[in-house]
N, C-alpha and C positions, 0 to 999 in steps of 0.2 A: 351430185352429194343431198339428200334428202332428209333437210335437218330440222323443218320450221314444221309442227306438229300445232294443228290450230283443234283444239274440238268442242264441240256443238252438245252443250245436254239439255234435257229435259227431262220432268215429271218420274218416265218408267226408270233410269237409276237409281233417282230414291226412293220410288214406292219398294225396291227392293228390301231395304232397310226397314220396309213397316208406315213410311209417309205416306200416305192415299192422293193421290190426284184429285182433281177438281170435280173430273170427269167421270170416278167410279161411284158407283151404285152405291157401295158404304162407305165405312169410313166416316173422318171430321166432317168432311164435306157434304156428306147423306141429312137432311132436313134445313141448308140452306141453300138460297139464293142467292149465285152473287150479285145480283141488284139489291142484295141486303145485308151487304160484306163486306164486298170489294170493288167499289166504285164512289167516284166524289160525292154521288149523291143520295148513297148508305150513310158514308161519317157527316153532310150537314142534316141527314135525318135524326142521325141517330147513333153519334159515335162512341155510345159506353156498346152500344149490342157489336160494333167493330171492333171495341177493343177487347170487349172480353171474346169475341171470335181468333181474333191473333194471339191472345194471350193462350188458347190450346190449341193451338195450330204449333204458337212454341214449344210448350212443355213439351210435343208429342214428338218433336222432329228433337228437342236435348233427350229424350229416352231413346232413341234412332242410334243406330251404331253403323260408320260407314260400312259401304261393300264393298263383295270383290274386285267389282265392276272399279267404283272410286281409288282402292287402292297401286291396280293397276295400271291404271292415267298416271296415281303420280310416282308410279318407278319407269315411269314409261321418260323419267324429265334426268336420271343417268347417260338417258342416252340422243333423246332428241332437245331441241328447243321449244317445250309445250308452255301456251294458252290454249285457257278451259274458256267460257263460254257460258255460263248458265242459264236458263231461265227456273233457275231451281232457287227458294230463298232463304235452304238453310245453307248449314255451313259443312255439312259431310267431306265438299274436295277437301276446305282447307282442312280439317281433321283427319283425314287421310294423308295430308302431307305434302297436297298441290302446292304453289308455292306464285301464283299468277293465276287467278281468278276472277276474273271479269261477273259481275250479279247483272242481269242486264233487268229483273224485273227487282229489282232492290233486294234484302236484310230484313229477315224476322228478326234478328238481335240486334238492330237498330233500329229507331226514332229519326222523326224529322219535326223542326220547328214549323208548326202554322204559317208564323209571321215570319220571319226571314231563312227559311228551307238548309238552316245549318243541321248539318245531322249528327246525334247523340248514341254511345252504345245504349242498350235499353237493360235496367237492370235486374238483377235477378229473376230474370224470362218474364217479369211482367212490368206491363203499360197500362196505367189506368188514369181514368178522371183524375183530373187535380195537379197531372204531373205537364210541369212547364219547364220550356228554355229559361234559359237567364234574362228575355225579354220577356215574361210573362207569358208567352203564348202556350196554348195548349200543343203538349209532342201530340203527332202521329205517329202510327207507324212507318217505316222508310219501306213502302210496299211499291210500286208501279200497278197501279184498279184499270182494272176494266174502262176504257175512255181517255185514261192519259195519255200523255208522248211517251217514247223510253227514253231518256238521256243519253243511254253509253252505243243505242244502236248504231252511233257514226263510228266510234271506237272499235266496235264489234268487227264491224264492217271492216275497219283498216285493217283490226288483227288478220281478220279469213285473207285481206287480200294477199297479203304477205307467207299463205301456207304453201308450204313442198306436200303434207298431205291434210285434208279437209276432215274426217272425223264428226259424224252426227250421231247420237247414242242415247236412243231412248223416249223418243219426240218421233212423233208421226206427220213433224212439216205442219202443222191449221193449226197455228199460233203466230201471227204476226206481228210485228214486221222478222222477227227471230227466224221464220219460217223461210223468207228470201236473202238468207245473211250466204249459200253457198251461190248464191251469182256475184258473190261479187268472189273467186274464187279465179285464180291465174287459168291459161286453158290446159297448161300444161299440169296444175297439181291436182294429185292422186284423191279422189273425193272418194266415201265410204260410207255406210249408214246401217245402225243395229236400233232394230224396233220390232216387235213381235205384229205389229198391224203399221201397216205400210199401205196408200195409197194408189190404187190401179196406178195414176197420171204418175208418180214414181219410179212405182217399178219398171214399167218401162223405158224409164230414160238410161240410157246407155251406157254416161259418164261416173254411174255410182255402180261401187261394188257392194251387197246390198247380203247382208246376213237379218234374216228372220227372225229374232228371237230376243228372248231378252236379255235384258246389259251388262249381266255379271256370263254368260258362257259367249257372248256376240264379242266380249271387248274382249275375252280373253283368245277368242278365234283370229281376232284385229293382230294382238299381239302377235299371233307366230306369223300371219302371212306378212305382215309388215319382220319382220326377222327373217324370213325365204329373200324378199324383196332386198333388202340393203346386205345381206348379210351378216349380220350383227347376231350374237349373240345373249338374246332376251332373258332376262331368268326373272320369272315365274310367280 
């Protein structure tokens, strides 16, 4: 009996809701260098610039709406024990109704004390210089920047190790350590991959069922495929 579905999502699923990826040639990341806005060194050098960048990202995310792929994944909770691991820092999975979401790279809607590490909600979608924790330290975005450790990677690996079904959506498996999570699957787990751009070395992996397309259409095909596998009547 296939019961546990673990899903790893990347920027491709949010891109269909209008949230640009950092590799996109246009959109919010255009005109910014990663090392200027998304590294500990950038924060040490110019925290106001980093805060301004994430305020813009937060506003963009607030204006976006969950798409069909987000809603289909939430609907699958009626049929499976669904756990979502996302590399995305938006809250579109939660807004679509998913109830168990692990944010590997943090959340736009949270801040973190630069002194204690304590996490706080961001009020009114803005985080500015002079916003302090109770101990008087500046708050920073609760985002895992390039060059920082990923605190929840062990929790994510543990979840993947329990999966009967492991679905990867909207990532080309190029960002580590998340890209290596599939290696924690049991040998008998069924593995699926949905993304328009898939590296050649991944395409040749026999253990994956692959749909080389966007998240919305791919997740719908996954639902139909799994319905056939399990004999469940899944309402899309």
